[in-house]
C-alpha positions as CSV (number, residue, x, y, z in Angstrom):
1,X,181.0,141.9,57.3
2,X,182.3,144.0,60.3
3,X,184.8,146.5,59.8
4,X,188.2,145.6,61.5
5,X,189.1,149.5,61.7
6,X,186.7,152.6,62.1
7,X,187.5,155.8,62.1
8,X,187.6,156.8,65.6
9,X,187.6,161.4,65.3
10,X,189.7,163.2,62.5
11,X,190.2,167.0,64.0
12,X,191.3,169.5,61.8
13,X,194.3,171.4,63.2
14,X,194.3,174.2,61.6
15,X,190.7,176.0,60.4
16,X,190.0,178.1,59.4
17,X,192.8,178.9,57.8
18,X,194.5,180.5,54.0
19,X,193.8,178.9,50.7
20,X,197.3,179.0,50.4
21,X,197.9,176.9,53.4
22,X,198.5,172.9,53.9
23,X,195.6,171.1,55.1
24,X,196.7,169.4,58.6
25,X,194.6,166.4,59.5
26,X,195.0,164.5,63.6
27,X,193.3,161.2,62.7
28,X,192.5,158.7,65.3
29,X,191.1,154.8,63.9
30,X,190.6,152.4,66.4
31,X,191.7,148.8,65.2
32,X,188.7,145.8,66.2
33,X,191.5,143.3,64.9
34,X,194.7,142.3,63.4
35,X,195.2,143.2,60.1
36,X,198.0,142.1,57.8
37,X,198.0,145.4,55.5
38,X,198.7,148.8,55.4
39,X,196.2,151.5,55.3
40,X,196.3,153.7,52.2
41,X,194.8,157.3,52.8
42,X,194.3,159.8,50.6
43,X,192.7,163.3,51.2
44,X,190.7,164.7,47.9
45,X,189.8,168.3,47.0
46,X,186.6,167.6,44.6
47,X,187.2,171.3,42.3
48,X,183.5,170.6,40.6
49,X,180.8,168.6,41.9
50,X,179.7,167.6,38.4
51,X,182.9,166.7,36.7
52,X,185.8,164.6,38.8
53,X,188.1,165.2,36.1
54,X,188.8,168.4,38.0
55,X,189.3,166.0,41.7
56,X,192.8,166.6,43.0
57,X,194.7,164.1,45.3
58,X,196.2,166.2,47.2
59,X,198.0,163.3,49.4
60,X,197.4,160.2,49.9
61,X,199.7,157.9,52.6
62,X,200.5,154.3,53.5
63,X,200.3,153.9,57.2
64,X,201.2,151.0,59.1
65,X,201.6,148.5,60.5
66,X,198.4,148.8,62.6
67,X,198.4,147.4,66.0
68,X,195.0,146.3,67.6
69,X,193.8,149.5,69.7
70,X,194.0,153.0,69.0
71,X,195.9,154.1,66.2
72,X,196.8,158.1,65.8
73,X,199.1,160.0,63.1
74,X,198.6,163.4,61.2
75,X,198.3,164.1,57.4
76,X,199.6,167.0,56.1
77,X,198.2,167.4,52.0
78,X,199.4,170.3,50.3
79,X,196.5,173.1,49.2
80,X,194.7,172.4,45.6
81,X,196.6,173.6,42.7
82,X,194.6,176.6,42.1
83,X,195.6,176.4,38.2
84,X,192.9,173.6,38.5
85,X,190.3,174.8,40.1
86,X,188.2,176.8,37.1
87,X,188.0,180.4,38.7
88,X,183.8,180.1,38.0
89,X,184.3,177.0,41.1
90,X,186.6,178.1,43.2
91,X,183.6,180.2,45.5
92,X,181.2,178.0,45.7
93,X,181.2,175.7,48.9
94,X,183.0,172.2,47.7
95,X,184.1,169.0,49.7
96,X,187.1,167.5,50.9
97,X,187.2,163.5,51.5
98,X,189.7,161.5,53.2
99,X,189.2,158.4,51.8
100,X,190.7,155.5,54.8
101,X,191.0,152.0,52.3
102,X,192.5,148.7,52.9
103,X,193.9,146.1,49.7
104,X,192.5,149.1,47.6
105,X,189.0,148.4,49.0
106,X,187.5,151.8,49.9
107,X,185.9,151.2,53.4
108,X,185.2,154.6,55.1
109,X,184.6,158.0,53.8
110,X,185.2,161.4,56.1
111,X,183.9,164.1,53.8
112,X,184.1,168.1,54.5
113,X,181.8,170.7,52.8
114,X,184.7,172.9,51.9
115,X,183.8,177.4,52.0
116,X,186.4,178.8,50.2
117,X,186.1,182.5,50.7
118,X,187.7,186.4,50.9
119,X,188.2,187.7,54.0
120,X,188.0,191.4,53.2
121,X,184.6,192.6,52.5
122,X,185.2,194.8,49.7
123,X,186.6,191.1,47.7
124,X,183.8,189.5,49.0
125,X,181.3,192.1,47.6
126,X,183.1,193.0,43.9
127,X,185.6,189.8,43.8
128,X,188.0,190.0,40.8
129,X,187.8,188.1,37.7
130,X,191.1,186.7,38.5
131,X,191.5,185.1,41.9
132,X,194.0,187.1,44.4
133,X,195.3,183.3,45.8
134,X,196.9,185.0,48.8
135,X,193.2,186.3,50.0
136,X,191.4,183.9,50.1
137,X,190.3,181.8,53.2
138,X,189.5,178.8,53.3
139,X,186.8,177.0,56.1
140,X,185.9,173.1,56.2
141,X,182.3,172.6,57.9
142,X,183.1,171.3,61.7
143,X,180.4,168.3,61.0
144,X,181.6,165.3,58.0
145,X,179.8,163.3,56.6
146,X,180.9,159.6,57.5
147,X,180.3,156.4,54.8
148,X,181.3,153.0,55.7
149,X,181.8,150.4,53.1
150,X,181.7,146.6,54.0
151,X,185.2,144.5,52.3
152,X,186.9,141.5,52.3
153,X,189.4,141.8,55.2
154,X,191.0,139.2,54.5
């Protein structure tokens, strides 16, 4: 079955940015046929790829009504709660997901590789045992991986 809604574009507005800054995304979706319910968008920070318990839902919003044509909106998600991320995982590569669902059915997932790092060369060479959060930077890869799933649209 053909998806009635497709992600046309996602632009991260503040990238790179300090780790403590909100994540701001401009999202454009193309609606090919009229749909009868709102879309749910969820921003998820993967704290540890081997343990989904570390995933943090940063924001979850419903948008609608979605009209036929291009629909644009801005999502502003808070940064991840650093207390829920193991210090050993903080400076590793991780993933940020934008999940888009219709009637509780995931139909598109946009994934960004995330690199958290210290901009200060001294902290890069000798990272402290306890992370210095206000010195951390976050950079999302410019090329997201988009995965689509077939769902029952109505």
